[in-house]
C-alpha positions in Angstrom: -114.3 -48.9 -7.0 -117.4 -48.3 -8.1 -119.5 -50.4 -6.1 -118.3 -48.1 -3.3 -119.1 -45.4 -4.4 -123.0 -46.7 -4.9 -122.4 -48.0 -1.3 -121.7 -44.4 0.1 -124.6 -43.1 -2.4 -127.3 -45.8 -1.0 -126.3 -45.1 2.8 -126.5 -41.0 2.4 -129.8 -41.6 0.7 -130.9 -44.0 3.0 -130.2 -41.3 5.8 -132.0 -38.6 4.1 -135.0 -40.6 3.6 -135.0 -41.5 7.4 -134.6 -37.8 7.9 -137.2 -36.9 6.2 -139.5 -40.0 7.2 -138.7 -38.5 11.1 -139.6 -35.0 10.2 -143.1 -36.2 8.8 -143.7 -38.1 11.6 -143.1 -35.4 14.2 -144.9 -32.2 12.0 -147.6 -30.6 14.0 -151.1 -32.2 13.4 -153.0 -29.2 14.6 -153.2 -25.7 15.2 -154.5 -25.6 18.1 -153.4 -27.2 22.3 -157.2 -29.7 21.7 -156.1 -30.5 18.1 -152.1 -31.7 18.4 -149.9 -33.5 21.3 -147.5 -31.0 23.0 -144.7 -32.5 25.0 -142.4 -29.2 26.1 -143.7 -26.9 28.4 -142.7 -23.3 27.8 -139.6 -22.4 29.8 -140.0 -20.5 32.8 -137.9 -17.7 31.3 -140.4 -16.8 29.1 -142.2 -14.5 31.1 -145.2 -14.0 28.7 -147.9 -16.4 27.2 -147.5 -17.9 24.1 -150.5 -18.5 21.8 -151.1 -21.9 21.1 -150.1 -21.8 17.8 -146.3 -20.4 18.9 -146.3 -23.5 21.5 -147.0 -25.8 18.8 -144.3 -24.0 17.1 -141.7 -24.5 19.9 -142.4 -28.3 20.4 -141.7 -28.6 16.9 -138.3 -26.7 17.3 -137.5 -29.3 20.4 -138.3 -32.1 18.3 -136.3 -31.2 15.4 -133.6 -30.4 17.8 -133.6 -33.5 20.2 -133.4 -35.3 16.4 -130.4 -33.5 15.1 -132.6 -31.9 12.3 -132.9 -28.6 10.7 -135.9 -26.8 10.2 -137.4 -23.6 8.8 -140.2 -21.7 10.4 -142.1 -19.9 7.7 -145.3 -18.0 8.0 -146.7 -14.8 7.6 -145.5 -11.8 9.4 -146.3 -11.3 12.7 -147.3 -14.4 13.9 -144.3 -15.1 16.1 -141.3 -16.6 14.9 -138.9 -14.8 16.9 -140.9 -15.4 20.0 -140.8 -19.2 19.1 -137.0 -19.4 18.2 -136.0 -17.1 22.0 -138.7 -19.9 23.3 -136.2 -22.5 22.2 -133.2 -20.9 23.4 -134.8 -20.2 26.8 -135.6 -24.4 26.6 -132.3 -25.3 25.8 -130.7 -23.4 28.6 -133.2 -24.9 31.1 -133.2 -28.2 29.6 -129.7 -28.4 28.6 -127.5 -25.8 30.5 -126.5 -24.3 26.8 -126.2 -20.6 26.8 
């Protein structure tokens, strides 16, 4: 019985380690479009223009969603966490039909 518990614990630790590794690899490396690589296009449902760092944040959110990982947008007030979240929802609606 103890061996099974150790195996389960090791499996859980392995899953957590792999998730942390994935999150680290997909973390943005820059703060402007010229210093980082962006794969996500701004959804057509967004009528305005995202600032560069908001577009980078959207790309990160999409990569976390695709990897089935959770993430937290944490920065100063007024930098656009709301529009990044709305952009993620618009992206999911456009790309996956998730309304």
